[in-house]
N, C-alpha and C positions, 0 to 999 in steps of 0.2 A: 149661939147654937149653930147657926148655919155656917159660920166661919169655922168652928171645930168639926162639923160634919165634913165639910169639903177639905179641910186639912188632913183629916184622918184618911179620906179616900185618896188624896194625893199621896199619902204615905204608903198607900197600897202599892202604888207603881215603884216607888223607891225601894221598898222591902222586897218586891217581886225581882227587881234587878239585883239587889244584894244577895238574894237566894241563888241566882244563876251565878254570880261571882263565887259564892261559898260552894258551888257544885251540888246544890239541892235540885233534884229533878222536879220539873214543874207540876207533873200530875200528883206526885208524892206530896208536894207542898199544898196542893188544893185538897187533897184527902185528909191529910192531918189538920190542916186549918179548920175545915168544916166538922171534923170529928171532934176537936177541942170545942168548937162553938156549941155542938150538940150537947156535950157534957156539961159545960157551964150553964146552958139554958135550962137544962132538964129539971133541976130543983124548983125553978121559978115558974114552969109552964105546964108540968104534967097534970096538975089539978084542973087547969083551963082546958087542956086538951081533951080530958075525960068529960068535962062539962060540956063541951061543944063538939062532941063526937059525931053527933047526927049531922050537924052542919058540914063538918069535915068530910064525912062519907058521902054525903049528897053531892059535893062539888069536888070529888076525887079527880075527874079528868082534868079540870082547870088547874087544880092545884099541882098535879103532876106536870103539866105543861109549863107552869110558871117556875117550878122547881127545876125542870130540865133546862130552861133557857137562862135562868138566873145563877143558881148555885151550880147546876150541872155542866154548863157550858161556857158562860161568860168569863168566869175566873180561869178556866183552863185555856181559852183563847188568849187571855190577857198575858199569863205567866209564860206561855209558850211564845208568844210574840216578843216578850222582853228578852228571850234568849237570843233573838236575832236582830232586834232594832233598839233605837235609843228610847229612854223614858219620855224624852220630849215629844217624839213621833207618837208613841202609844197614847199618851195622855191628850194630845191635840186631836187625835181621832174621836175621842170621847165627846168633843164639843160638837160633833155632827150627829150624836144620838137623837136630839130633838127632830132633826130633819128626817132621820130614819123612821121615827115614831110616826111622823105625818104621813110618809110614804106608805108605811105598813097598814095604818089606819084607813088610808084610801083604798088600798089593795083589798083588804078584808072587810070594807064597809063598816068599820067601827064608828067612824066619825066623818063628817063632811070636809071636804078640802076646798079652800078658796084659792083664787089666782095668786094672791100674795105668798100663800104657803107653797105653792108650785114653784114660784120664782125664788123663794128661799131655799127650797130644796136643791134647785139647779145650782145656785151660788155655793151651797154647802158641798155639793159633789165636786165642783170645781176646785174648792178649797181642799179636799182631800186628794184630788188629782195633783194639785200643786205640791203637796207634801211628798206623795209616793214617787213622783217623777222628779222631784228636786228642781222643778221648773226646766228640765231638760227634755225637749221634744223627742230626743233619740231614745230615751228610756221608755217612752210611751210607744214608740214605733217598734222597738225591739221586744217590748214586754218583759224587759229586764229589771223587774221590780224586787225591792227588798222583801225577802220572804217574811220577815216579821210584821211589816206593814200590811201584807196581804191577810196574814192571820188576824191581825188586829181588826180588819174589816169584818171578819167573821164574828168577832166580840161585839162590834157595833150592831151587827144584825141581830145577834141573840138578845142583847140588851133592849134593842128597839121592839123586838117580838114580846119580851117579857113586859115592857112598860105599856105596849098596845094592848095586849090581852088582860093586863091588870085593870084596864078600864071596863072590862066585862064582868068584873067581880061585883056581885050584887049582895053578897053576905058580908057580915062584919065579924072580925075576930080581933082580940087584943093583939097589939103590934108584935110583942115579943113571942107570943103563940104562934102567930103566922110566920114569923122568921124560923121558928123552931120546926114547924111542919114543913116548910120548904127546905130547910136544912136536911130534915130526915129523908124526904123524898129525893132530894138532890144528891145525897150520898149513895143512893141506889144507882144513880147515873154515873157518879164519880168512880165508884169501885171498879167497873170494868176498865176504865182508863188507867187507873192505878195498877191493876193486875197486868195489863198490857205492858205498861212501862217497865214493871219488874221483870217480865219475861224477855225484855230487850236488855236485860243486864243493868238497868239503872237503879241501883240499890241506895236508898237514902242513909246517910250517916248521922246517927244520933249524937249531938254534942251540945255545948252550951250555946252556940250561935243559933243553932236550929230552935232551941227553947226560947230564946229572946224574940226570934222572928215569928214563931207560932203564937206566942203570947201576945204580941202587938197585933197581928192579924186578926186573932179571935176577939180581943177586947175592943179594938178601935174601929177599923173599917168594917168589921162584920157585925158588931153589936152596938158600939158607941155612935157610929155615924147614922145608923138607921133610927136609933132612939132620938138623937139630936135633930135629925131632919124632920121626922114625924112630929116632934114636939114644936119645932119652929113653924112648920106648915100649919099646924092647928092654931097658932097664934096670929100670923100674918098672911096666910093663905098661900096657895100652890104658885099662883103666877108671880108674886113678888119674890118668893122662896126660889123659883127656878133661875132667876137672874144670877143667884150666887154660885150656880154650877160652873160658871165661867172661872171661878176662883181654883177649880181643880187643876187645869193645865197651868195656871199662873203659879200655884204653889209647887206643883210637879216640876216645872221648868226650873224655878229657883233652886229647889232641892237637888235636881239632878246636875245642875251646873256646879253646886257646892260639893256635893258628895262623889260624883263621877266625872267631873270636868267635861260635861257634855257642852257642846256649843249650840247657840240659837242662831240659825242661819237665815238668810234672807226669804228662802222658800218657806220657812216655818212662819215668818211674819206674813207674808202674802196669803198663805193658806189660812191662817188665823183670821185675817181681816175678811176673807170671802166667807168663811163659816160664821163668823160673828154677824156680818151683814145678812147672811141667810137667816140666822136666828131672829134678828130684828124683824125682817119681813115676814117670817113665819108666824110672829105674834101679832102682826098687824090685821086689824078686823076689816071687814068689808065696808 
């Protein structure tokens, strides 16, 4: 289940890049992806939503924030980044999310932070810098970064916020019901992005390729991954499951090299090593 979950999430980067190749506007892709997810989930969740309406209404502020950071912003940052940068770069940035969670939990006083986590955070930041500067000090001095890499940092921050504040969730909802609620609220935030994109003359073209892309995105990274991940965590626990997240950039890199002839460079390797070392330190107890 963990391998399937990470493989589906890796496929999200590949399909996001394929959408760019097919001239599918990124905000339109996000809007129609989550609209399709909403329609697929509705028959399975509407009774549970009615049943848990008091819990939902009581926790609206947190649910709105979780929807904004996950559905409303993370995917927008990701697909927009893939317009300007490699799949390999975008997926490697995601390995720094655990370090971002540690930083945000420290800032918002959600969890205590130890010295190993601080050291891990520093190593992860150095890993990100290695990737966005391509180990070229002149890029750092001139601030001449790849636009897509900078946008993807926004994605890392928003998913970090989502994961950090998810720890504040004191209520319980069935998994698919929670996904549907976040999808519903998230669409409210996606709609203005979608309308702005249309106002800029970027109109989506409906064809068979778009249908394939939307079906994959709705069924696999949007529903399948969440279901497989939650099921696996309930069996072996979050800590052991978390190790498998490193499979996402591995799968993404292999698929990107196969489908898009992308190259894995030395700066990717150095950045990956630093980020992984940061993750190891971050999970070390006092």
